C-alpha positions as CSV (number, residue, x, y, z in Angstrom):
1,M,-0.9,47.0,-3.2
2,M,-0.7,44.2,-5.8
3,R,0.0,45.5,-9.2
4,A,-1.0,44.7,-12.7
5,E,2.2,42.9,-13.5
6,D,1.6,40.8,-10.4
7,I,-1.4,38.9,-11.4
8,M,-1.3,39.2,-15.1
9,S,-1.0,36.5,-17.7
10,R,2.2,36.3,-19.2
11,E,1.2,33.5,-21.6
12,I,0.7,35.9,-24.7
13,V,-1.1,33.8,-27.9
14,V,-1.0,36.0,-31.0
15,I,-2.7,35.8,-34.1
16,R,-2.9,37.6,-37.5
17,G,-5.8,39.4,-38.2
18,S,-6.2,37.8,-41.4
19,A,-6.6,34.6,-40.0
20,T,-10.0,32.6,-40.2
21,I,-12.1,32.4,-37.2
22,A,-11.7,28.7,-37.7
23,E,-7.9,29.0,-36.9
24,A,-8.5,31.2,-34.2
25,V,-10.9,28.8,-32.5
26,D,-8.4,25.9,-33.2
27,L,-5.6,27.9,-31.8
28,M,-7.7,29.0,-28.5
29,K,-8.5,25.1,-28.1
30,G,-5.0,24.3,-28.5
31,K,-3.6,27.0,-26.1
32,G,-6.4,26.7,-23.7
33,Q,-6.7,30.4,-24.0
34,F,-10.2,32.3,-24.7
35,T,-8.7,35.6,-25.8
36,L,-5.8,36.0,-28.3
37,I,-3.9,39.0,-29.2
38,V,-4.1,40.2,-32.6
39,D,-0.8,41.3,-34.0
40,R,-0.1,44.7,-35.3
41,C,0.3,45.2,-39.2
42,H,3.4,47.4,-38.6
43,E,5.4,49.0,-35.8
44,N,3.0,52.1,-35.4
45,D,0.2,50.0,-35.3
46,T,-2.0,49.1,-32.3
47,Y,-2.8,45.6,-31.0
48,G,-6.2,44.3,-30.8
49,T,-7.9,41.2,-29.3
50,V,-10.1,38.6,-30.4
51,S,-12.0,36.7,-27.6
52,A,-14.5,33.9,-27.6
53,T,-17.1,36.3,-26.9
54,D,-16.4,38.4,-30.1
55,I,-16.6,35.2,-31.9
56,V,-19.9,34.1,-30.4
57,C,-21.4,37.6,-30.6
58,K,-20.2,38.7,-33.8
59,A,-19.9,35.9,-36.3
60,I,-21.5,32.6,-34.8
61,A,-24.8,34.4,-33.8
62,Y,-25.0,35.6,-37.4
63,G,-24.2,32.5,-39.0
64,K,-21.1,33.7,-40.5
65,D,-18.8,30.8,-42.2
66,P,-16.2,30.3,-39.7
67,K,-13.6,29.3,-42.5
68,Q,-14.3,32.6,-44.6
69,T,-14.8,35.1,-42.0
70,R,-11.4,36.9,-40.9
71,V,-10.3,37.7,-37.4
72,Y,-10.1,41.3,-38.3
73,E,-13.7,41.4,-39.0
74,V,-14.9,40.4,-35.4
75,M,-11.9,41.6,-33.2
76,T,-11.5,44.8,-30.8
77,K,-9.3,47.1,-31.7
78,P,-7.6,49.3,-30.3
79,S,-7.1,47.5,-27.1
80,V,-7.3,49.3,-23.6
81,I,-3.4,49.6,-22.4
82,V,-2.4,49.6,-18.9
83,H,1.0,49.9,-17.4
84,P,2.2,46.9,-15.3
85,D,3.0,48.9,-12.6
86,W,-0.5,50.3,-12.0
87,G,-2.1,49.3,-9.0
88,V,-5.0,46.7,-9.3
89,E,-7.4,48.9,-7.8
90,Y,-6.9,51.4,-10.4
91,V,-7.1,48.8,-13.2
92,A,-10.6,47.7,-11.9
93,R,-11.8,51.1,-11.6
94,L,-10.7,51.7,-15.1
95,F,-12.6,48.4,-16.4
96,A,-15.6,49.5,-14.5
97,E,-15.8,53.3,-16.2
98,I,-14.6,51.9,-19.6
99,G,-16.5,48.9,-19.6
100,V,-14.1,46.2,-20.5
101,C,-13.1,43.2,-19.5
102,R,-9.4,42.8,-20.1
103,A,-6.6,45.3,-21.2
104,L,-3.1,44.6,-22.6
105,V,-0.1,45.4,-20.3
106,I,2.4,46.9,-22.1
107,K,5.8,48.6,-21.0
108,D,7.9,49.5,-24.1
109,Q,6.7,46.4,-25.3
110,L,3.8,43.8,-24.7
111,V,4.2,42.0,-21.6
112,G,1.1,40.3,-20.8
113,V,-2.9,40.6,-20.5
114,I,-5.1,41.6,-17.4
115,S,-8.6,40.4,-17.0
116,I,-11.5,40.9,-14.5
117,I,-10.9,36.9,-13.8
118,D,-7.2,37.8,-13.2
119,I,-8.4,40.7,-10.5
120,L,-11.1,38.3,-9.3
121,T,-8.7,35.2,-8.8
122,K,-5.5,36.4,-8.3
123,S,-5.3,39.8,-6.2
124,D,-5.5,40.2,-2.6
125,F,-8.6,42.6,-2.6
126,I,-10.3,40.3,0.2
127,E,-7.3,40.1,2.4
128,S,-5.8,43.6,1.7
129,P,-8.5,45.9,0.4
130,Q,-6.9,49.1,-0.8
131,S,-8.0,52.8,-1.5
132,L,-6.7,54.4,-4.3
133,M,-4.1,56.7,-3.8
134,F,-5.1,59.2,-5.9
135,E,-2.2,61.8,-6.0
136,E,0.3,59.1,-7.0
137,T,-2.0,57.3,-9.3
138,I,-3.2,60.5,-11.4
139,Q,0.2,61.5,-11.9
140,K,1.2,58.2,-13.4
141,A,-1.8,58.1,-15.3
142,I,-1.0,61.4,-16.8
143,E,2.5,60.4,-17.8
144,D,1.0,56.8,-19.4
145,A,-1.4,58.8,-21.3
146,R,1.1,61.2,-22.6
147,A,3.2,58.4,-23.8
148,I,0.2,56.4,-25.3
149,C,-0.7,59.7,-27.3
150,A,3.0,60.2,-28.3
151,T,3.1,56.7,-29.7
152,Y,-0.5,56.3,-31.2
153,G,-1.1,59.7,-31.9
154,A,-3.3,62.6,-30.4
155,G,-6.2,61.6,-32.5
156,S,-6.2,57.9,-31.7
157,K,-9.0,56.1,-29.7
158,V,-6.5,54.7,-27.2
159,C,-5.2,58.3,-26.7
160,T,-8.7,59.3,-25.9
161,V,-9.3,56.5,-23.6
162,A,-6.2,56.9,-21.8
163,W,-7.2,60.9,-21.1
164,N,-10.8,59.9,-20.1
165,A,-9.1,57.2,-17.4
166,V,-7.2,60.4,-16.1
167,E,-10.5,62.7,-16.0
168,E,-12.2,59.9,-14.2
169,L,-9.7,59.6,-11.9
170,Q,-9.4,63.4,-11.1
171,A,-13.1,63.4,-10.7
172,E,-13.2,60.7,-8.2
173,A,-10.5,62.4,-6.3
174,A,-12.4,65.7,-6.1
175,H,-15.5,63.5,-5.2
176,Q,-13.7,61.8,-2.2
177,K,-12.0,65.1,-1.1
178,A,-15.5,66.8,-0.6
179,E,-16.7,63.7,1.1
180,S,-13.8,63.8,3.5
181,M,-14.2,67.4,4.1
182,V,-18.0,67.1,5.0
183,S,-17.0,63.9,7.1
184,A,-14.4,66.1,9.0
185,K,-16.5,68.9,9.8
186,A,-19.6,66.3,10.8
187,T,-17.0,65.1,13.2
188,F,-15.8,68.4,14.5
189,E,-19.2,69.3,15.4
190,E,-20.1,66.3,17.1
191,Y,-17.0,66.9,19.1
192,C,-17.9,70.4,19.9
193,A,-21.5,69.6,20.9
194,A,-19.9,67.2,23.3
195,N,-17.1,69.4,24.5
196,P,-18.7,73.1,24.2
197,D,-16.2,74.9,26.5
198,A,-13.3,73.5,24.3
199,P,-11.2,76.6,23.3
200,E,-11.4,75.6,19.7
201,C,-15.1,75.0,19.7
202,R,-15.8,78.4,21.3
203,I,-13.8,80.0,18.2
204,Y,-15.7,77.7,15.8
205,Y,-19.1,78.9,17.4
206,E,-18.0,82.5,17.3
207,D,-17.2,82.2,13.7
């Protein structure tokens, strides 16, 4: 199973929140990037992101002066955070559940950015589709949620997002388990209908 670090973009372009949108656009053009990382104000602060979509939808669409409007006015913060070891399928589900297009990849420090474009163009979901290994993934998500909350605080938005992701995984695991049990029962009933004299089927019908 491919992991986030296998397909993430390692080119991290950072900008200050106090920079103007005009400076952000120039940096995007120069680096060929459509998303910039907004640097933290201090060690315990969270990272933000500013994308071409943020600039178009939050500034240009409202006629704001790009030379006067600051990045912090249109950026997205805090950003969703994923661990580099998380499976691509889990990251994709996280994106779907939260409704985001990208996340920062952090392991002790910022190491990359992963987006839906990365998942679409770099992962092997066509050649090797994977189902989520829920027990392992849920445990990992719980560990990461605890680490995120310890870093950013239990009341932070990014902490809430992390635990929401855990709850979504747990709900999906329960749903799939229930479906699996129903499917297994239906298969067994079909087997017994075809083999009514089988010992296990006689016990089944007696119950």
